[in-house]
VEXZA-961041 format. One record per residue (C-alpha): residue number from 0; residue in one letter; x, y, z. Coordinates in nm, 4 decimals, always signed. Example, Ala and Ser with C-alpha at 12.3 -4.5 7.8 and 13.67 -1.06 7.14 Angstrom:
% VEXZA-961041
<0,"A",<+1.2300,-0.4500,+0.7800>>
<1,"S",<+1.3670,-0.1060,+0.7140>>
This chain:
% VEXZA-961041
<0,"M",<+3.6025,+7.6372,+7.9459>>
<1,"M",<+3.9456,+7.7525,+7.9142>>
<2,"K",<+4.0293,+8.0307,+8.1403>>
<3,"R",<+4.1575,+8.3794,+8.0521>>
<4,"H",<+4.4930,+8.5156,+8.2012>>
<5,"N",<+4.5138,+8.8995,+8.2047>>
<6,"H",<+4.8517,+8.9621,+8.1096>>
<7,"R",<+5.0355,+9.3155,+8.2295>>
<8,"R",<+5.2881,+9.4183,+8.0125>>
<9,"S",<+5.6051,+9.5165,+8.1985>>
<10,"V",<+5.7565,+9.8394,+8.1835>>
<11,"R",<+6.0959,+9.6978,+8.2365>>
<12,"P",<+6.3190,+9.6602,+7.9191>>
<13,"R",<+6.3446,+9.2826,+7.8202>>
<14,"R",<+6.6910,+9.1163,+7.7937>>
<15,"L",<+6.7424,+8.9301,+7.4725>>
<16,"G",<+6.9595,+8.6255,+7.5385>>
<17,"V",<+7.0258,+8.2610,+7.3963>>
<18,"Q",<+6.9029,+7.9882,+7.5622>>
<19,"P",<+7.0838,+7.6435,+7.5501>>
<20,"L",<+6.8852,+7.3845,+7.3692>>
<21,"E",<+6.7833,+7.0550,+7.5423>>
<22,"S",<+6.9929,+6.7968,+7.4645>>
<23,"R",<+6.7564,+6.4931,+7.3417>>
<24,"K",<+6.9108,+6.1022,+7.3951>>
<25,"L",<+6.7146,+5.8716,+7.1759>>
<26,"M",<+6.6250,+5.5650,+7.3816>>
<27,"A",<+6.7879,+5.2411,+7.3019>>
<28,"G",<+6.5951,+4.9258,+7.3145>>
<29,"D",<+6.6847,+4.6295,+7.5012>>
<30,"V",<+6.6055,+4.2604,+7.4137>>
<31,"A",<+6.5618,+3.9852,+7.7131>>
<32,"V",<+6.7018,+3.6076,+7.6583>>
<33,"D",<+6.5379,+3.3613,+7.8079>>
<34,"V",<+6.6683,+2.9895,+7.7935>>
<35,"D",<+6.4632,+2.6655,+7.8565>>
<36,"I",<+6.6480,+2.3450,+7.8899>>
<37,"S",<+6.4293,+2.0067,+7.9036>>
<38,"G",<+6.6464,+1.7102,+7.8782>>
<39,"S",<+6.8179,+1.6993,+7.5633>>
<40,"R",<+6.6179,+1.9937,+7.4010>>
<41,"M",<+6.7041,+2.3713,+7.4597>>
<42,"D",<+6.4478,+2.5963,+7.3604>>
<43,"V",<+6.5650,+2.9833,+7.3083>>
<44,"E",<+6.3626,+3.3059,+7.3123>>
<45,"L",<+6.3982,+3.6813,+7.2503>>
<46,"T",<+6.2038,+3.9330,+7.3619>>
<47,"G",<+6.1978,+4.3232,+7.2543>>
<48,"D",<+6.0647,+4.5712,+7.4807>>
<49,"G",<+5.8424,+4.7785,+7.2623>>
<50,"L",<+6.0980,+5.0323,+7.1328>>
<51,"S",<+6.2484,+5.0136,+6.8101>>
<52,"N",<+6.4656,+4.6908,+6.8444>>
<53,"G",<+6.7386,+4.6111,+6.6404>>
<54,"V",<+6.8794,+4.1760,+6.6699>>
<55,"E",<+7.1082,+3.9476,+6.4599>>
<56,"V",<+7.0917,+3.6047,+6.5317>>
<57,"R",<+7.4270,+3.4389,+6.3615>>
<58,"Q",<+7.5408,+3.0796,+6.4160>>
<59,"I",<+7.9239,+3.0583,+6.4042>>
<60,"G",<+8.0438,+2.6891,+6.4820>>
<61,"D",<+7.8344,+2.5687,+6.7688>>
<62,"Y",<+7.7448,+2.9158,+6.8926>>
<63,"L",<+7.4564,+3.1724,+6.8627>>
<64,"H",<+7.6016,+3.5161,+6.8232>>
<65,"I",<+7.3070,+3.7623,+6.9613>>
<66,"N",<+7.4207,+4.0987,+6.8612>>
<67,"G",<+7.2224,+4.4455,+6.9156>>
<68,"L",<+7.2307,+4.6361,+6.5942>>
<69,"N",<+7.1868,+5.0330,+6.5517>>
<70,"H",<+6.8127,+5.0594,+6.4783>>
<71,"G",<+6.5582,+5.3834,+6.5306>>
<72,"G",<+6.8470,+5.5920,+6.6038>>
<73,"A",<+7.0181,+5.3841,+6.8799>>
<74,"A",<+7.1963,+5.0803,+6.9409>>
<75,"T",<+7.0061,+4.8149,+7.0560>>
<76,"T",<+7.1213,+4.5949,+7.3640>>
<77,"I",<+7.1135,+4.2411,+7.4238>>
<78,"E",<+7.0483,+4.1714,+7.8113>>
<79,"G",<+7.2051,+4.5098,+7.8788>>
<80,"Q",<+7.5078,+4.4436,+7.6910>>
<81,"A",<+7.6433,+4.4543,+7.2860>>
<82,"S",<+7.6071,+4.1129,+7.2014>>
<83,"Y",<+7.5175,+3.7686,+7.3714>>
<84,"V",<+7.6561,+3.4301,+7.3139>>
<85,"L",<+7.4769,+3.1001,+7.3328>>
<86,"A",<+7.6141,+2.7732,+7.2821>>
<87,"T",<+7.3851,+2.5441,+7.0376>>
<88,"K",<+7.5261,+2.2335,+7.1553>>
<89,"F",<+7.6891,+2.1083,+7.4966>>
<90,"Y",<+7.7645,+1.8182,+7.7194>>
<91,"T",<+7.6078,+1.8373,+8.0801>>
<92,"G",<+7.7847,+1.5639,+8.2137>>
<93,"S",<+7.5300,+1.3289,+8.1840>>
<94,"Q",<+7.4078,+1.4235,+7.8113>>
<95,"W",<+7.4218,+1.6427,+7.5103>>
<96,"V",<+7.1951,+1.9430,+7.4880>>
<97,"S",<+7.1074,+2.0938,+7.1633>>
<98,"L",<+6.9329,+2.3894,+7.0345>>
<99,"D",<+6.5620,+2.2725,+6.9501>>
<100,"D",<+6.2982,+2.5964,+6.9086>>
<101,"L",<+6.3955,+2.9855,+6.8524>>
<102,"R",<+6.1402,+3.2355,+6.9093>>
<103,"I",<+6.1518,+3.6100,+6.8871>>
<104,"E",<+5.8867,+3.8507,+6.9763>>
<105,"L",<+5.9893,+4.2115,+6.9158>>
<106,"N",<+5.6418,+4.3558,+7.0431>>
<107,"G",<+5.5749,+4.7177,+6.9236>>
<108,"G",<+5.8247,+4.9534,+6.7531>>
<109,"D",<+5.9737,+4.9776,+6.3919>>
<110,"D",<+6.1999,+4.6601,+6.4381>>
<111,"H",<+6.4635,+4.4719,+6.2623>>
<112,"V",<+6.5722,+4.1049,+6.2877>>
<113,"L",<+6.8581,+3.9194,+6.1060>>
<114,"I",<+6.8843,+3.5880,+6.0983>>
<115,"R",<+7.2065,+3.4517,+5.9451>>
<116,"D",<+7.3568,+3.1063,+5.9162>>
<117,"V",<+7.1570,+2.9604,+6.1680>>
<118,"R",<+7.1097,+2.5482,+6.1296>>
<119,"M",<+6.8060,+2.4193,+6.3665>>
<120,"N",<+6.8145,+2.0455,+6.2695>>
<121,"A",<+6.9140,+1.8637,+6.5805>>
<122,"F",<+6.5564,+1.7875,+6.5849>>
<123,"T",<+6.2721,+1.6679,+6.3461>>
<124,"H",<+6.0355,+1.9244,+6.5263>>
<125,"S",<+6.2572,+2.2229,+6.5616>>
<126,"D",<+6.0791,+2.5576,+6.4799>>
<127,"L",<+6.1846,+2.9146,+6.4059>>
<128,"E",<+5.8972,+3.1693,+6.5056>>
<129,"I",<+5.9254,+3.5346,+6.4690>>
<130,"R",<+5.6728,+3.8033,+6.6160>>
<131,"T",<+5.7177,+4.1303,+6.5173>>
<132,"G",<+5.4077,+4.3306,+6.6482>>
<133,"R",<+5.3263,+4.6583,+6.5446>>
<134,"G",<+5.5282,+4.9170,+6.3469>>
<135,"N",<+5.7090,+4.9217,+6.0550>>
<136,"D",<+5.9098,+4.6080,+6.0792>>
<137,"R",<+6.2105,+4.4202,+5.8551>>
<138,"I",<+6.2609,+4.0457,+5.8795>>
<139,"T",<+6.6087,+3.9343,+5.6852>>
<140,"M",<+6.7111,+3.5818,+5.6849>>
<141,"M",<+6.9874,+3.4415,+5.4833>>
<142,"D",<+7.1342,+3.0723,+5.4931>>
<143,"V",<+6.8876,+2.9119,+5.7486>>
<144,"T",<+6.8143,+2.5442,+5.7724>>
<145,"V",<+6.4752,+2.4573,+5.9925>>
<146,"L",<+6.3825,+2.0728,+6.0307>>
<147,"N",<+5.9991,+2.1761,+6.1058>>
<148,"D",<+5.8593,+2.5232,+6.0545>>
<149,"I",<+5.8997,+2.8351,+6.0108>>
<150,"D",<+5.6485,+3.0885,+6.1491>>
<151,"L",<+5.6372,+3.4669,+6.0517>>
<152,"D",<+5.3920,+3.6656,+6.1791>>
<153,"D",<+5.3122,+4.0769,+6.2049>>
<154,"D",<+5.0904,+3.9334,+6.5102>>
<155,"A",<+4.9065,+4.2623,+6.5162>>
<156,"W",<+4.6959,+4.2950,+6.2114>>
<157,"Q",<+4.7160,+4.6854,+6.2361>>
<158,"D",<+4.8734,+4.9134,+5.9336>>
<159,"G",<+5.2604,+4.8655,+5.9456>>
<160,"N",<+5.4762,+4.8711,+5.6534>>
<161,"D",<+5.6665,+4.5594,+5.6533>>
<162,"Y",<+5.9550,+4.4394,+5.4281>>
<163,"W",<+6.0466,+4.0488,+5.4960>>
<164,"W",<+6.3518,+3.9262,+5.2559>>
<165,"M",<+6.4742,+3.5806,+5.2663>>
<166,"R",<+6.7282,+3.3710,+5.0603>>
<167,"N",<+6.8727,+3.0452,+5.0852>>
<168,"I",<+6.6413,+2.8789,+5.3120>>
<169,"D",<+6.5599,+2.5156,+5.3878>>
<170,"V",<+6.2257,+2.4228,+5.5539>>
<171,"G",<+6.1339,+2.0364,+5.6444>>
<172,"G",<+5.7715,+2.1575,+5.6843>>
<173,"K",<+5.6107,+2.4686,+5.6665>>
<174,"L",<+5.6935,+2.8437,+5.6116>>
<175,"E",<+5.3868,+3.0866,+5.7158>>
<176,"A",<+5.4228,+3.4329,+5.6750>>
<177,"D",<+5.1138,+3.6480,+5.7822>>
<178,"M",<+5.2065,+4.0300,+5.6994>>
<179,"G",<+4.9331,+4.2274,+5.8415>>
<180,"D",<+4.8003,+4.5255,+5.7101>>
<181,"G",<+4.9919,+4.8093,+5.5745>>
<182,"F",<+5.1976,+4.8388,+5.2370>>
<183,"D",<+5.3940,+4.5412,+5.2783>>
<184,"T",<+5.6957,+4.3466,+5.0828>>
<185,"F",<+5.7666,+3.9749,+5.0911>>
<186,"V",<+6.0954,+3.8532,+4.8705>>
<187,"A",<+6.2101,+3.5119,+4.8777>>
<188,"S",<+6.4562,+3.3755,+4.6414>>
<189,"Y",<+6.6028,+2.9855,+4.6649>>
<190,"L",<+6.3776,+2.8500,+4.9372>>
<191,"D",<+6.2833,+2.4769,+4.9699>>
<192,"A",<+5.9912,+2.3689,+5.1811>>
<193,"D",<+5.7157,+2.1279,+5.2072>>
<194,"H",<+5.4694,+2.4264,+5.2048>>
<195,"L",<+5.4759,+2.7861,+5.1474>>
<196,"D",<+5.1908,+3.0230,+5.2683>>
<197,"V",<+5.2013,+3.3886,+5.2312>>
<198,"N",<+4.9684,+3.6198,+5.3242>>
<199,"S",<+5.0012,+3.9856,+5.2758>>
<200,"G",<+4.6895,+4.1414,+5.4573>>
<201,"R",<+4.5287,+4.4328,+5.3176>>
<202,"H",<+4.6794,+4.7645,+5.1076>>
<203,"N",<+4.9086,+4.7963,+4.8452>>
<204,"D",<+5.1499,+4.4880,+4.8628>>
<205,"Y",<+5.4240,+4.3342,+4.6334>>
<206,"V",<+5.5146,+3.9483,+4.6602>>
<207,"S",<+5.8422,+3.8199,+4.4877>>
<208,"L",<+5.9177,+3.4179,+4.4891>>
<209,"F",<+6.2302,+3.3281,+4.2697>>
<210,"G",<+6.3990,+2.9744,+4.2590>>
<211,"I",<+6.1195,+2.8422,+4.5029>>
<212,"D",<+6.0438,+2.4722,+4.5392>>
<213,"V",<+5.7748,+2.3450,+4.7360>>
<214,"D",<+5.5235,+2.0759,+4.7298>>
<215,"E",<+5.2180,+2.3311,+4.8034>>
<216,"L",<+5.2049,+2.7085,+4.7594>>
<217,"D",<+4.9448,+2.9570,+4.8698>>
<218,"V",<+4.9569,+3.3299,+4.8228>>
<219,"Q",<+4.6585,+3.5266,+4.9659>>
<220,"L",<+4.6728,+3.8882,+4.8939>>
<221,"S",<+4.3567,+4.0363,+5.0245>>
<222,"S",<+4.2308,+4.3398,+4.9402>>
<223,"G",<+4.4612,+4.6318,+4.7403>>
<224,"N",<+4.6230,+4.7000,+4.4499>>
<225,"D",<+4.8850,+4.4129,+4.4834>>
<226,"R",<+5.1689,+4.2586,+4.2726>>
<227,"L",<+5.2619,+3.8846,+4.2553>>
<228,"R",<+5.5841,+3.7894,+4.0562>>
<229,"I",<+5.7000,+3.4428,+4.0294>>
<230,"D",<+6.0277,+3.3135,+3.8219>>
<231,"A",<+6.2293,+2.9880,+3.8214>>
<232,"S",<+5.9721,+2.8427,+4.0668>>
<233,"D",<+5.7762,+2.4727,+4.1009>>
<234,"A",<+5.5280,+2.3585,+4.3133>>
<235,"V",<+5.3128,+2.0471,+4.2759>>
<236,"F",<+4.9620,+2.2292,+4.4374>>
<237,"A",<+4.9199,+2.6077,+4.4098>>
<238,"D",<+4.6510,+2.8740,+4.4992>>
<239,"L",<+4.7386,+3.2011,+4.4011>>
<240,"D",<+4.4737,+3.4636,+4.5026>>
<241,"G",<+4.4800,+3.8304,+4.4186>>
<242,"G",<+4.2031,+3.9362,+4.6350>>
<243,"A",<+4.0146,+4.2514,+4.5836>>
<244,"D",<+4.1030,+4.5456,+4.3669>>
<245,"D",<+4.3432,+4.5676,+4.0960>>
<246,"D",<+4.5928,+4.2815,+4.1252>>
<247,"V",<+4.8724,+4.1985,+3.8776>>
<248,"L",<+5.0271,+3.8505,+3.8301>>
<249,"D",<+5.3617,+3.8444,+3.6291>>
<250,"V",<+5.4780,+3.4997,+3.5468>>
<251,"N",<+5.6422,+3.5625,+3.1981>>
<252,"G",<+6.0045,+3.4233,+3.2595>>
<253,"T",<+6.1549,+3.2359,+2.9938>>
<254,"G",<+6.4452,+3.0007,+2.9803>>
<255,"F",<+6.6213,+3.0043,+3.3056>>
<256,"Y",<+6.3286,+3.2056,+3.4669>>
<257,"A",<+6.0387,+2.9636,+3.3332>>
<258,"N",<+5.8369,+2.8306,+3.6135>>
<259,"G",<+5.7893,+2.4773,+3.6516>>
<260,"F",<+5.3950,+2.4476,+3.7214>>
<261,"N",<+5.1377,+2.6610,+3.5420>>
<262,"A",<+5.0892,+2.9518,+3.7661>>
<263,"V",<+4.8231,+3.1173,+3.5863>>
<264,"A",<+4.5802,+2.7856,+3.5933>>
<265,"A",<+4.6357,+2.8053,+3.9651>>
<266,"S",<+4.5408,+3.1960,+4.0114>>
<267,"D",<+4.2151,+3.3613,+4.0834>>
<268,"N",<+4.0996,+3.7545,+4.0961>>
<269,"F",<+4.3871,+3.8851,+3.9030>>
<270,"E",<+4.3078,+4.1678,+3.6608>>
<271,"T",<+4.6374,+4.1678,+3.4732>>
<272,"I",<+4.8405,+3.8527,+3.3817>>
<273,"Y",<+5.1597,+3.8461,+3.2079>>
<274,"S",<+5.2280,+3.5170,+3.1061>>
């Protein structure tokens, strides 16, 4: 029960004035860096703090430049600094140590991770793993080579409108993208892998594949009014599933844009097909 407060009107004249507005400072996220060296292998893990983090990982020569991006209205810091530099290959005095695995876990918040010019080719088991967590997240990858697997995971299975874009990606094993629920977009061009697996989750999603060359292609769109477009791509085996609701498959490219496999024969549960 709410208490009733009796207000007595003051007989004194009110003084009108201007009160200063409270100054609001947006919280800046910080990303922690953890390096684990075992023998000749070096694993690197970046961990966000649950705020809206923006981080760029770019390789220049034999160095990883980990830079904070202005994202969510404030500049993200890396270990409290604007940037952080790691050698991807160095000599300890007794042996060479090289980058093996790179793992990025951003946790909650609307995050953006940018991976550029990264070459993880020292070991055949080298993996790149990115977990964005809850929120509306963006992944951008350009000119990336990984000898084993790339694992991209929303890691929440809750609503979040994600945008994942990549170009010039070379994967020795499997690239798996689990986008979770939300109105998501997945765009990949010039990607070479043994296996590409995209699961866009529920709600209305858009998946675009251009210049994809894989042995196995799996696209699962789940429920929602989804659209899948494939151009100038080739796959030895393919499974394209539109899932529930009203879905569109667009594979009507000709000439340079024609696909090297029969995408229509590999498709199921698409209400509209352009071929």
